[in-house]
N, CA, C, O and the ligand as a Tripos MOL2 file, in Angstrom:
@<TRIPOS>MOLECULE
protein
  285   283    72     0     0
PROTEIN
NO_CHARGES

@<TRIPOS>ATOM
      1 N          81.3290  128.8190  120.1840 N.3       1 MET1
      2 CA         81.6720  128.2150  121.6660 C.3       1 MET1
      3 C          82.9410  127.1940  121.5310 C.2       1 MET1
      4 O          82.8590  126.2940  120.6960 O.2       1 MET1
      5 N          83.9370  127.3000  122.2180 N.am      2 PHE2
      6 CA         85.1610  126.3530  122.2470 C.3       2 PHE2
      7 C          84.6260  125.3230  123.4760 C.2       2 PHE2
      8 O          83.9230  125.6340  124.4370 O.2       2 PHE2
      9 N          85.1680  124.0350  123.1480 N.am      3 TYR3
     10 CA         85.0600  123.0770  124.3210 C.3       3 TYR3
     11 C          86.2050  122.1360  124.0970 C.2       3 TYR3
     12 O          86.8220  122.0500  123.0360 O.2       3 TYR3
     13 N          86.4640  121.3670  125.2840 N.am      4 VAL4
     14 CA         87.4010  120.3970  125.3980 C.3       4 VAL4
     15 C          86.7680  119.0600  125.2460 C.2       4 VAL4
     16 O          85.7500  118.7530  125.8650 O.2       4 VAL4
     17 N          87.3980  118.2420  124.3910 N.am      5 LYS5
     18 CA         86.8080  116.8050  124.0940 C.3       5 LYS5
     19 C          87.7920  115.8310  124.7090 C.2       5 LYS5
     20 O          88.9810  116.1170  124.5750 O.2       5 LYS5
     21 N          87.4550  114.6470  125.4080 N.am      6 GLU6
     22 CA         88.3100  113.7950  125.9440 C.3       6 GLU6
     23 C          87.5250  112.5380  125.7060 C.2       6 GLU6
     24 O          86.3460  112.4700  126.0510 O.2       6 GLU6
     25 N          88.1780  111.4960  125.0960 N.am      7 LYS7
     26 CA         87.7250  110.2210  125.0130 C.3       7 LYS7
     27 C          88.0890  109.3190  126.2870 C.2       7 LYS7
     28 O          89.2360  108.9300  126.5060 O.2       7 LYS7
     29 N          87.0150  109.0370  127.0830 N.am      8 ILE8
     30 CA         87.4190  108.3250  128.4070 C.3       8 ILE8
     31 C          87.4230  106.6960  128.0320 C.2       8 ILE8
     32 O          88.2750  105.9430  128.5050 O.2       8 ILE8
     33 N          86.5140  106.3030  127.2480 N.am      9 SER9
     34 CA         86.6550  104.9140  126.8010 C.3       9 SER9
     35 C          86.1020  104.9320  125.3350 C.2       9 SER9
     36 O          85.6960  105.9940  124.8630 O.2       9 SER9
     37 N          86.0800  103.7810  124.6130 N.am     10 PRO10
     38 CA         85.7210  103.8460  123.2490 C.3      10 PRO10
     39 C          84.2390  104.1820  123.1970 C.2      10 PRO10
     40 O          83.7480  104.4740  122.1070 O.2      10 PRO10
     41 N          83.5220  104.1640  124.2490 N.am     11 ALA11
     42 CA         82.0750  104.2750  124.2590 C.3      11 ALA11
     43 C          81.5900  105.5770  124.7360 C.2      11 ALA11
     44 O          80.4570  105.9980  124.5050 O.2      11 ALA11
     45 N          82.7370  106.3710  125.5970 N.am     12 VAL12
     46 CA         82.3420  107.4670  126.2590 C.3      12 VAL12
     47 C          83.2590  108.7850  125.8850 C.2      12 VAL12
     48 O          84.4620  108.7450  126.1430 O.2      12 VAL12
     49 N          82.7120  109.8890  125.3090 N.am     13 ASP13
     50 CA         83.1970  110.9060  124.9710 C.3      13 ASP13
     51 C          82.7750  111.9400  126.3150 C.2      13 ASP13
     52 O          81.7310  111.8370  126.9590 O.2      13 ASP13
     53 N          83.8540  112.9410  126.5530 N.am     14 VAL14
     54 CA         83.2690  113.9770  127.4510 C.3      14 VAL14
     55 C          83.5680  115.4580  126.9320 C.2      14 VAL14
     56 O          84.7270  115.8610  126.8360 O.2      14 VAL14
     57 N          82.6010  116.1490  126.6440 N.am     15 THR15
     58 CA         82.9990  117.5510  126.1040 C.3      15 THR15
     59 C          82.5560  118.5560  127.2310 C.2      15 THR15
     60 O          81.4770  118.5010  127.8210 O.2      15 THR15
     61 N          83.4730  119.4100  127.4250 N.am     16 VAL16
     62 CA         83.1820  120.5590  128.4090 C.3      16 VAL16
     63 C          83.4860  121.8310  127.8030 C.2      16 VAL16
     64 O          84.6240  122.1220  127.4360 O.2      16 VAL16
     65 N          82.4840  122.5990  127.6900 N.am     17 ASP17
     66 CA         82.4890  124.2040  127.2540 C.3      17 ASP17
     67 C          83.6410  124.8190  127.8420 C.2      17 ASP17
     68 O          83.8850  124.6060  129.0290 O.2      17 ASP17
     69 N          84.4050  125.5840  127.1240 N.am     18 ILE18
     70 CA         85.4790  126.3670  127.7850 C.3      18 ILE18
     71 C          84.8940  127.9230  128.1710 C.2      18 ILE18
     72 O          84.4900  128.7480  127.3510 O.2      18 ILE18
     73 N          84.9520  128.0670  129.4440 N.am     19 HIS19
     74 CA         84.4880  129.6000  129.6590 C.3      19 HIS19
     75 C          85.7940  130.1750  130.2530 C.2      19 HIS19
     76 O          86.8500  129.5500  130.3480 O.2      19 HIS19
     77 N          85.5500  131.6240  130.6910 N.am     20 ASP20
     78 CA         86.5840  132.2580  131.2080 C.3      20 ASP20
     79 C          86.8200  131.8860  132.5790 C.2      20 ASP20
     80 O          87.7620  132.4390  133.1450 O.2      20 ASP20
     81 N          86.0030  130.8910  133.3250 N.am     21 ASP21
     82 CA         86.1980  130.6890  134.7290 C.3      21 ASP21
     83 C          86.4670  129.1640  134.9140 C.2      21 ASP21
     84 O          86.5690  128.6720  136.0380 O.2      21 ASP21
     85 N          86.5810  128.4010  133.7110 N.am     22 ASN22
     86 CA         86.8230  127.0010  133.9730 C.3      22 ASN22
     87 C          87.9770  126.4640  133.5870 C.2      22 ASN22
     88 O          88.1510  125.2490  133.6780 O.2      22 ASN22
     89 N          89.0430  127.3980  133.0420 N.am     23 VAL23
     90 CA         90.1220  126.8590  132.7040 C.3      23 VAL23
     91 C          91.4100  127.0130  133.7180 C.2      23 VAL23
     92 O          91.6370  128.1420  134.1530 O.2      23 VAL23
     93 N          92.0760  126.1580  134.0260 N.am     24 PHE24
     94 CA         93.0340  126.2900  135.1220 C.3      24 PHE24
     95 C          94.4060  125.6400  134.5680 C.2      24 PHE24
     96 O          94.4530  124.9310  133.5630 O.2      24 PHE24
     97 N          95.4710  125.9730  135.3410 N.am     25 CYS25
     98 CA         96.7460  125.4160  135.0590 C.3      25 CYS25
     99 C          97.2860  125.3910  136.5640 C.2      25 CYS25
    100 O          96.6900  125.8290  137.5480 O.2      25 CYS25
    101 N          98.6880  124.7130  136.5260 N.am     26 THR26
    102 CA         99.2970  124.5580  138.0070 C.3      26 THR26
    103 C         100.4440  125.7580  138.0130 C.2      26 THR26
    104 O         101.2210  125.8950  137.0680 O.2      26 THR26
    105 N         100.4570  126.4110  138.9130 N.am     27 CYS27
    106 CA        101.7060  127.4030  139.1750 C.3      27 CYS27
    107 C         102.8070  126.7320  139.3060 C.2      27 CYS27
    108 O         103.0570  125.8990  140.1770 O.2      27 CYS27
    109 N         103.7110  127.2060  138.1480 N.am     28 PRO28
    110 CA        105.0570  126.5390  138.1450 C.3      28 PRO28
    111 C         105.9220  126.8010  139.4970 C.2      28 PRO28
    112 O         106.9220  126.1010  139.6520 O.2      28 PRO28
    113 N         105.6240  127.6830  140.3960 N.am     29 ASP29
    114 CA        106.5430  127.7510  141.5110 C.3      29 ASP29
    115 C         105.9190  127.1170  142.6550 C.2      29 ASP29
    116 O         106.7300  126.4920  143.3370 O.2      29 ASP29
    117 N         104.5380  127.0850  143.1370 N.am     30 CYS30
    118 CA        104.1940  126.3880  144.3710 C.3      30 CYS30
    119 C         103.3220  125.2870  143.9140 C.2      30 CYS30
    120 O         102.9960  124.5160  144.8160 O.2      30 CYS30
    121 N         102.8470  125.0110  142.6950 N.am     31 GLY31
    122 CA        102.0480  123.9830  142.4000 C.3      31 GLY31
    123 C         100.6120  124.1480  142.6500 C.2      31 GLY31
    124 O          99.8300  123.2140  142.4710 O.2      31 GLY31
    125 N         100.2440  125.2890  143.0520 N.am     32 CYS32
    126 CA         98.7700  125.5030  143.2870 C.3      32 CYS32
    127 C          97.9460  125.5760  142.1190 C.2      32 CYS32
    128 O          98.5080  125.6570  141.0270 O.2      32 CYS32
    129 N          96.6400  125.5570  142.1900 N.am     33 GLU33
    130 CA         95.7720  125.6240  141.0110 C.3      33 GLU33
    131 C          95.5990  126.8890  140.7020 C.2      33 GLU33
    132 O          95.3670  127.6460  141.6450 O.2      33 GLU33
    133 N          95.6590  127.4260  139.4090 N.am     34 VAL34
    134 CA         95.4250  128.8840  139.0810 C.3      34 VAL34
    135 C          94.4210  128.8270  138.0380 C.2      34 VAL34
    136 O          94.4220  128.0360  137.0950 O.2      34 VAL34
    137 N          93.4850  129.8110  138.3040 N.am     35 ASN35
    138 CA         92.3430  130.0800  137.2920 C.3      35 ASN35
    139 C          92.9190  131.0800  136.4160 C.2      35 ASN35
    140 O          93.3890  132.1600  136.7730 O.2      35 ASN35
    141 N          92.8140  130.4710  134.8340 N.am     36 VAL36
    142 CA         93.3790  131.1350  133.8170 C.3      36 VAL36
    143 C          92.3750  131.7350  132.9870 C.2      36 VAL36
    144 O          91.4930  130.9890  132.5610 O.2      36 VAL36
    145 N          92.3510  133.0130  132.6650 N.am     37 ASP37
    146 CA         91.5290  133.6530  131.6900 C.3      37 ASP37
    147 C          92.2150  133.7470  130.6560 C.2      37 ASP37
    148 O          93.2000  134.4770  130.5490 O.2      37 ASP37
    149 N          91.7040  132.9180  129.6680 N.am     38 LEU38
    150 CA         92.3840  132.6310  128.3670 C.3      38 LEU38
    151 C          92.4440  133.8940  127.6980 C.2      38 LEU38
    152 O          93.5510  134.2020  127.2560 O.2      38 LEU38
    153 N          91.4200  134.7590  127.5110 N.am     39 ALA39
    154 CA         91.1580  135.9940  126.9910 C.3      39 ALA39
    155 C          92.2990  136.8760  127.2160 C.2      39 ALA39
    156 O          92.8920  137.4260  126.2870 O.2      39 ALA39
    157 N          92.6320  137.0240  128.5320 N.am     40 GLN40
    158 CA         93.8860  137.8680  129.0100 C.3      40 GLN40
    159 C          95.1270  137.1580  128.4910 C.2      40 GLN40
    160 O          96.0840  137.8360  128.1160 O.2      40 GLN40
    161 N          95.1610  135.9610  128.4530 N.am     41 LEU41
    162 CA         96.4110  135.2710  128.1990 C.3      41 LEU41
    163 C          96.6470  135.6120  126.5590 C.2      41 LEU41
    164 O          97.7100  136.0510  126.1220 O.2      41 LEU41
    165 N          95.6650  135.3770  125.8800 N.am     42 PHE42
    166 CA         95.8120  135.6470  124.1900 C.3      42 PHE42
    167 C          96.0330  137.1130  124.0370 C.2      42 PHE42
    168 O          96.8250  137.5150  123.1860 O.2      42 PHE42
    169 N          95.3090  138.0270  124.8950 N.am     43 LEU43
    170 CA         95.5150  139.4250  124.7720 C.3      43 LEU43
    171 C          97.1590  139.9430  125.1090 C.2      43 LEU43
    172 O          97.7340  140.9230  124.6350 O.2      43 LEU43
    173 N          97.6690  138.9580  126.0620 N.am     44 ALA44
    174 CA         99.2260  139.3340  126.4400 C.3      44 ALA44
    175 C         100.0300  138.7560  125.3240 C.2      44 ALA44
    176 O         101.2580  138.8350  125.3500 O.2      44 ALA44
    177 N          99.4540  138.2350  124.4400 N.am     45 GLY45
    178 CA        100.3140  137.5130  123.2050 C.3      45 GLY45
    179 C         100.7120  136.0370  123.4930 C.2      45 GLY45
    180 O         101.4880  135.4880  122.7110 O.2      45 GLY45
    181 N         100.2040  135.3310  124.6210 N.am     46 GLU46
    182 CA        100.5440  134.2840  124.9710 C.3      46 GLU46
    183 C          99.5600  133.1160  124.3950 C.2      46 GLU46
    184 O          98.5600  132.8310  125.0540 O.2      46 GLU46
    185 N          99.8240  132.4600  123.2090 N.am     47 GLY47
    186 CA         98.9620  131.6620  122.5160 C.3      47 GLY47
    187 C          99.1930  130.3240  122.6390 C.2      47 GLY47
    188 O          98.2950  129.4980  122.4790 O.2      47 GLY47
    189 N         100.7180  129.9340  123.0080 N.am     48 ASP48
    190 CA        101.1250  128.6150  122.9520 C.3      48 ASP48
    191 C         100.8090  127.9060  124.3620 C.2      48 ASP48
    192 O         101.4640  128.1420  125.3770 O.2      48 ASP48
    193 N          99.6000  126.9050  124.2980 N.am     49 LEU49
    194 CA         99.1280  126.6080  125.6400 C.3      49 LEU49
    195 C         100.0270  125.2640  126.2200 C.2      49 LEU49
    196 O          99.8270  124.6760  127.2830 O.2      49 LEU49
    197 N         100.9330  125.0020  125.3350 N.am     50 TYR50
    198 CA        102.1140  124.0140  125.8950 C.3      50 TYR50
    199 C         103.1480  124.6260  126.7070 C.2      50 TYR50
    200 O         103.5880  124.0930  127.7260 O.2      50 TYR50
    201 N         103.5550  125.8020  126.2330 N.am     51 SER51
    202 CA        104.7670  126.2380  126.8230 C.3      51 SER51
    203 C         104.5850  127.4540  127.7080 C.2      51 SER51
    204 O         105.5310  128.0190  128.2560 O.2      51 SER51
    205 N         103.2700  127.8430  127.8220 N.am     52 THR52
    206 CA        102.7620  128.9870  128.6590 C.3      52 THR52
    207 C         102.5060  128.5560  129.8720 C.2      52 THR52
    208 O         101.6500  127.6790  129.9870 O.2      52 THR52
    209 N         103.1510  129.0400  131.0010 N.am     53 SER53
    210 CA        102.7660  128.7870  132.4430 C.3      53 SER53
    211 C         102.1970  130.0530  133.0260 C.2      53 SER53
    212 O         102.6240  131.1210  132.5870 O.2      53 SER53
    213 N         101.3250  130.0500  133.9220 N.am     54 VAL54
    214 CA        100.5900  131.2830  134.7790 C.3      54 VAL54
    215 C         101.0020  131.0040  136.1640 C.2      54 VAL54
    216 O         100.7560  129.9510  136.7520 O.2      54 VAL54
    217 N         101.6830  132.0720  136.6850 N.am     55 TYR55
    218 CA        101.7710  132.0670  138.1840 C.3      55 TYR55
    219 C         100.6320  132.4000  139.1650 C.2      55 TYR55
    220 O          99.8400  133.2460  138.7500 O.2      55 TYR55
    221 N         100.4170  131.9210  140.3160 N.am     56 CYS56
    222 CA         99.3760  132.1300  141.0460 C.3      56 CYS56
    223 C          99.5130  133.4820  141.7740 C.2      56 CYS56
    224 O         100.6800  133.8700  141.8360 O.2      56 CYS56
    225 N          98.6610  134.2330  142.2980 N.am     57 VAL57
    226 CA         98.7350  135.3810  142.6440 C.3      57 VAL57
    227 C          99.8650  135.8640  143.4740 C.2      57 VAL57
    228 O         100.4650  136.9300  143.3370 O.2      57 VAL57
    229 N         100.0870  134.8760  144.4100 N.am     58 ASP58
    230 CA        101.2440  134.9440  145.4810 C.3      58 ASP58
    231 C         102.5410  134.9460  144.8430 C.2      58 ASP58
    232 O         103.4260  135.7400  145.1590 O.2      58 ASP58
    233 N         102.6700  133.9860  143.8700 N.am     59 CYS59
    234 CA        103.9250  133.9370  143.2970 C.3      59 CYS59
    235 C         104.3030  135.0650  142.2140 C.2      59 CYS59
    236 O         105.4470  135.3230  141.8380 O.2      59 CYS59
    237 N         103.2240  135.6280  141.8250 N.am     60 SER60
    238 CA        103.4250  136.6290  140.6370 C.3      60 SER60
    239 C         103.6780  137.7470  141.2460 C.2      60 SER60
    240 O         104.3710  138.5130  140.5780 O.2      60 SER60
    241 N         103.2830  138.2190  142.5500 N.am     61 LYS61
    242 CA        103.5510  139.4260  143.0790 C.3      61 LYS61
    243 C         104.9630  139.8990  142.9840 C.2      61 LYS61
    244 O         105.1930  140.9380  142.3660 O.2      61 LYS61
    245 N         105.9610  139.2000  143.5650 N.am     62 PRO62
    246 CA        107.2250  139.8010  143.5030 C.3      62 PRO62
    247 C         107.7660  139.8320  142.0650 C.2      62 PRO62
    248 O         108.7550  140.5320  141.8470 O.2      62 PRO62
    249 N         107.1840  139.1080  141.0290 N.am     63 ARG63
    250 CA        107.6140  139.0800  139.6090 C.3      63 ARG63
    251 C         107.1700  140.3510  139.0010 C.2      63 ARG63
    252 O         107.7950  140.8360  138.0580 O.2      63 ARG63
    253 N         105.9700  140.9920  139.5660 N.am     64 LEU64
    254 CA        105.2720  142.0290  139.0050 C.3      64 LEU64
    255 C         105.9360  143.5070  139.6790 C.2      64 LEU64
    256 O         105.6640  144.6040  139.1910 O.2      64 LEU64
    257 N         106.7100  143.3600  140.6990 N.am     65 LYS65
    258 CA        107.3140  144.6120  141.2320 C.3      65 LYS65
    259 C         107.8830  145.3690  140.3370 C.2      65 LYS65
    260 O         107.6170  146.5710  140.3460 O.2      65 LYS65
    261 N         108.8750  144.7830  139.2800 N.am     66 VAL66
    262 CA        109.4030  145.5240  138.2420 C.3      66 VAL66
    263 C         108.5570  146.1690  137.2970 C.2      66 VAL66
    264 O         108.9440  147.1410  136.6490 O.2      66 VAL66
    265 N         107.2980  145.6210  137.1740 N.am     67 SER67
    266 CA        106.3830  146.3090  136.1240 C.3      67 SER67
    267 C         105.4880  147.2720  136.7640 C.2      67 SER67
    268 O         105.4120  147.4180  137.9830 O.2      67 SER67
    269 N         104.8020  147.9340  135.8780 N.am     68 SER68
    270 CA        103.8430  148.9190  136.4310 C.3      68 SER68
    271 C         102.3740  148.2820  136.5360 C.2      68 SER68
    272 O         101.3960  148.9490  136.8720 O.2      68 SER68
    273 N         102.3270  146.9440  136.2160 N.am     69 ASN69
    274 CA        100.9250  146.3370  136.4770 C.3      69 ASN69
    275 C         100.3950  146.3710  137.6570 C.2      69 ASN69
    276 O         100.9750  145.6280  138.4500 O.2      69 ASN69
    277 N          99.3640  147.0460  138.1530 N.am     70 LYS70
    278 CA         98.8200  147.0570  139.4900 C.3      70 LYS70
    279 C          98.0190  146.0280  139.8730 C.2      70 LYS70
    280 O          97.5220  146.0030  140.9980 O.2      70 LYS70
    281 N          97.8250  145.1140  139.0070 N.am     71 LYS71
    282 CA         96.6490  144.1860  139.3490 C.3      71 LYS71
    283 C          97.0490  142.9390  140.1610 C.2      71 LYS71
    284 O          96.1930  142.1200  140.4960 O.2      71 LYS71
    285 ZN        102.4220  129.9820  143.0670 Zn       72 ZN72
@<TRIPOS>BOND
     1     1     2 1
     2     2     3 1
     3     3     4 2
     4     3     5 am
     5     5     6 1
     6     6     7 1
     7     7     8 2
     8     7     9 am
     9     9    10 1
    10    10    11 1
    11    11    12 2
    12    11    13 am
    13    13    14 1
    14    14    15 1
    15    15    16 2
    16    15    17 am
    17    17    18 1
    18    18    19 1
    19    19    20 2
    20    19    21 am
    21    21    22 1
    22    22    23 1
    23    23    24 2
    24    23    25 am
    25    25    26 1
    26    26    27 1
    27    27    28 2
    28    27    29 am
    29    29    30 1
    30    30    31 1
    31    31    32 2
    32    31    33 am
    33    33    34 1
    34    34    35 1
    35    35    36 2
    36    35    37 am
    37    37    38 1
    38    38    39 1
    39    39    40 2
    40    39    41 am
    41    41    42 1
    42    42    43 1
    43    43    44 2
    44    43    45 am
    45    45    46 1
    46    46    47 1
    47    47    48 2
    48    47    49 am
    49    49    50 1
    50    50    51 1
    51    51    52 2
    52    51    53 am
    53    53    54 1
    54    54    55 1
    55    55    56 2
    56    55    57 am
    57    57    58 1
    58    58    59 1
    59    59    60 2
    60    59    61 am
    61    61    62 1
    62    62    63 1
    63    63    64 2
    64    63    65 am
    65    65    66 1
    66    66    67 1
    67    67    68 2
    68    67    69 am
    69    69    70 1
    70    70    71 1
    71    71    72 2
    72    71    73 am
    73    73    74 1
    74    74    75 1
    75    75    76 2
    76    75    77 am
    77    77    78 1
    78    78    79 1
    79    79    80 2
    80    79    81 am
    81    81    82 1
    82    82    83 1
    83    83    84 2
    84    83    85 am
    85    85    86 1
    86    86    87 1
    87    87    88 2
    88    87    89 am
    89    89    90 1
    90    90    91 1
    91    91    92 2
    92    91    93 am
    93    93    94 1
    94    94    95 1
    95    95    96 2
    96    95    97 am
    97    97    98 1
    98    98    99 1
    99    99   100 2
   100    99   101 am
   101   101   102 1
   102   102   103 1
   103   103   104 2
   104   103   105 am
   105   105   106 1
   106   106   107 1
   107   107   108 2
   108   107   109 am
   109   109   110 1
   110   110   111 1
   111   111   112 2
   112   111   113 am
   113   113   114 1
   114   114   115 1
   115   115   116 2
   116   115   117 am
   117   117   118 1
   118   118   119 1
   119   119   120 2
   120   119   121 am
   121   121   122 1
   122   122   123 1
   123   123   124 2
   124   123   125 am
   125   125   126 1
   126   126   127 1
   127   127   128 2
   128   127   129 am
   129   129   130 1
   130   130   131 1
   131   131   132 2
   132   131   133 am
   133   133   134 1
   134   134   135 1
   135   135   136 2
   136   135   137 am
   137   137   138 1
   138   138   139 1
   139   139   140 2
   140   139   141 am
   141   141   142 1
   142   142   143 1
   143   143   144 2
   144   143   145 am
   145   145   146 1
   146   146   147 1
   147   147   148 2
   148   147   149 am
   149   149   150 1
   150   150   151 1
   151   151   152 2
   152   151   153 am
   153   153   154 1
   154   154   155 1
   155   155   156 2
   156   155   157 am
   157   157   158 1
   158   158   159 1
   159   159   160 2
   160   159   161 am
   161   161   162 1
   162   162   163 1
   163   163   164 2
   164   163   165 am
   165   165   166 1
   166   166   167 1
   167   167   168 2
   168   167   169 am
   169   169   170 1
   170   170   171 1
   171   171   172 2
   172   171   173 am
   173   173   174 1
   174   174   175 1
   175   175   176 2
   176   175   177 am
   177   177   178 1
   178   178   179 1
   179   179   180 2
   180   179   181 am
   181   181   182 1
   182   182   183 1
   183   183   184 2
   184   183   185 am
   185   185   186 1
   186   186   187 1
   187   187   188 2
   188   187   189 am
   189   189   190 1
   190   190   191 1
   191   191   192 2
   192   191   193 am
   193   193   194 1
   194   194   195 1
   195   195   196 2
   196   195   197 am
   197   197   198 1
   198   198   199 1
   199   199   200 2
   200   199   201 am
   201   201   202 1
   202   202   203 1
   203   203   204 2
   204   203   205 am
   205   205   206 1
   206   206   207 1
   207   207   208 2
   208   207   209 am
   209   209   210 1
   210   210   211 1
   211   211   212 2
   212   211   213 am
   213   213   214 1
   214   214   215 1
   215   215   216 2
   216   215   217 am
   217   217   218 1
   218   218   219 1
   219   219   220 2
   220   219   221 am
   221   221   222 1
   222   222   223 1
   223   223   224 2
   224   223   225 am
   225   225   226 1
   226   226   227 1
   227   227   228 2
   228   227   229 am
   229   229   230 1
   230   230   231 1
   231   231   232 2
   232   231   233 am
   233   233   234 1
   234   234   235 1
   235   235   236 2
   236   235   237 am
   237   237   238 1
   238   238   239 1
   239   239   240 2
   240   239   241 am
   241   241   242 1
   242   242   243 1
   243   243   244 2
   244   243   245 am
   245   245   246 1
   246   246   247 1
   247   247   248 2
   248   247   249 am
   249   249   250 1
   250   250   251 1
   251   251   252 2
   252   251   253 am
   253   253   254 1
   254   254   255 1
   255   255   256 2
   256   255   257 am
   257   257   258 1
   258   258   259 1
   259   259   260 2
   260   259   261 am
   261   261   262 1
   262   262   263 1
   263   263   264 2
   264   263   265 am
   265   265   266 1
   266   266   267 1
   267   267   268 2
   268   267   269 am
   269   269   270 1
   270   270   271 1
   271   271   272 2
   272   271   273 am
   273   273   274 1
   274   274   275 1
   275   275   276 2
   276   275   277 am
   277   277   278 1
   278   278   279 1
   279   279   280 2
   280   279   281 am
   281   281   282 1
   282   282   283 1
   283   283   284 2
@<TRIPOS>SUBSTRUCTURE
     1 MET1         2 RESIDUE 1 A MET
     2 PHE2         6 RESIDUE 1 A PHE
     3 TYR3        10 RESIDUE 1 A TYR
     4 VAL4        14 RESIDUE 1 A VAL
     5 LYS5        18 RESIDUE 1 A LYS
     6 GLU6        22 RESIDUE 1 A GLU
     7 LYS7        26 RESIDUE 1 A LYS
     8 ILE8        30 RESIDUE 1 A ILE
     9 SER9        34 RESIDUE 1 A SER
    10 PRO10       38 RESIDUE 1 A PRO
    11 ALA11       42 RESIDUE 1 A ALA
    12 VAL12       46 RESIDUE 1 A VAL
    13 ASP13       50 RESIDUE 1 A ASP
    14 VAL14       54 RESIDUE 1 A VAL
    15 THR15       58 RESIDUE 1 A THR
    16 VAL16       62 RESIDUE 1 A VAL
    17 ASP17       66 RESIDUE 1 A ASP
    18 ILE18       70 RESIDUE 1 A ILE
    19 HIS19       74 RESIDUE 1 A HIS
    20 ASP20       78 RESIDUE 1 A ASP
    21 ASP21       82 RESIDUE 1 A ASP
    22 ASN22       86 RESIDUE 1 A ASN
    23 VAL23       90 RESIDUE 1 A VAL
    24 PHE24       94 RESIDUE 1 A PHE
    25 CYS25       98 RESIDUE 1 A CYS
    26 THR26      102 RESIDUE 1 A THR
    27 CYS27      106 RESIDUE 1 A CYS
    28 PRO28      110 RESIDUE 1 A PRO
    29 ASP29      114 RESIDUE 1 A ASP
    30 CYS30      118 RESIDUE 1 A CYS
    31 GLY31      122 RESIDUE 1 A GLY
    32 CYS32      126 RESIDUE 1 A CYS
    33 GLU33      130 RESIDUE 1 A GLU
    34 VAL34      134 RESIDUE 1 A VAL
    35 ASN35      138 RESIDUE 1 A ASN
    36 VAL36      142 RESIDUE 1 A VAL
    37 ASP37      146 RESIDUE 1 A ASP
    38 LEU38      150 RESIDUE 1 A LEU
    39 ALA39      154 RESIDUE 1 A ALA
    40 GLN40      158 RESIDUE 1 A GLN
    41 LEU41      162 RESIDUE 1 A LEU
    42 PHE42      166 RESIDUE 1 A PHE
    43 LEU43      170 RESIDUE 1 A LEU
    44 ALA44      174 RESIDUE 1 A ALA
    45 GLY45      178 RESIDUE 1 A GLY
    46 GLU46      182 RESIDUE 1 A GLU
    47 GLY47      186 RESIDUE 1 A GLY
    48 ASP48      190 RESIDUE 1 A ASP
    49 LEU49      194 RESIDUE 1 A LEU
    50 TYR50      198 RESIDUE 1 A TYR
    51 SER51      202 RESIDUE 1 A SER
    52 THR52      206 RESIDUE 1 A THR
    53 SER53      210 RESIDUE 1 A SER
    54 VAL54      214 RESIDUE 1 A VAL
    55 TYR55      218 RESIDUE 1 A TYR
    56 CYS56      222 RESIDUE 1 A CYS
    57 VAL57      226 RESIDUE 1 A VAL
    58 ASP58      230 RESIDUE 1 A ASP
    59 CYS59      234 RESIDUE 1 A CYS
    60 SER60      238 RESIDUE 1 A SER
    61 LYS61      242 RESIDUE 1 A LYS
    62 PRO62      246 RESIDUE 1 A PRO
    63 ARG63      250 RESIDUE 1 A ARG
    64 LEU64      254 RESIDUE 1 A LEU
    65 LYS65      258 RESIDUE 1 A LYS
    66 VAL66      262 RESIDUE 1 A VAL
    67 SER67      266 RESIDUE 1 A SER
    68 SER68      270 RESIDUE 1 A SER
    69 ASN69      274 RESIDUE 1 A ASN
    70 LYS70      278 RESIDUE 1 A LYS
    71 LYS71      282 RESIDUE 1 A LYS
    72 ZN72       285 GROUP 0 **** ****
């Protein structure tokens, strides 16, 4: 199990298990919150969490027109 660990104060640590439904990023186009499936991200060969952006459904639609991905 992977988890995120953040020190809030010298006395308080917060750890949150990472699941496929609690990872989010901000859509670089419209700024809305996007639920990210890390397994799909890694499957697509995107392992760099600093430089990888995930577009929301609405913003990714026009981008997917050129590909055969029907999702
Ligand atoms: Zn968007």
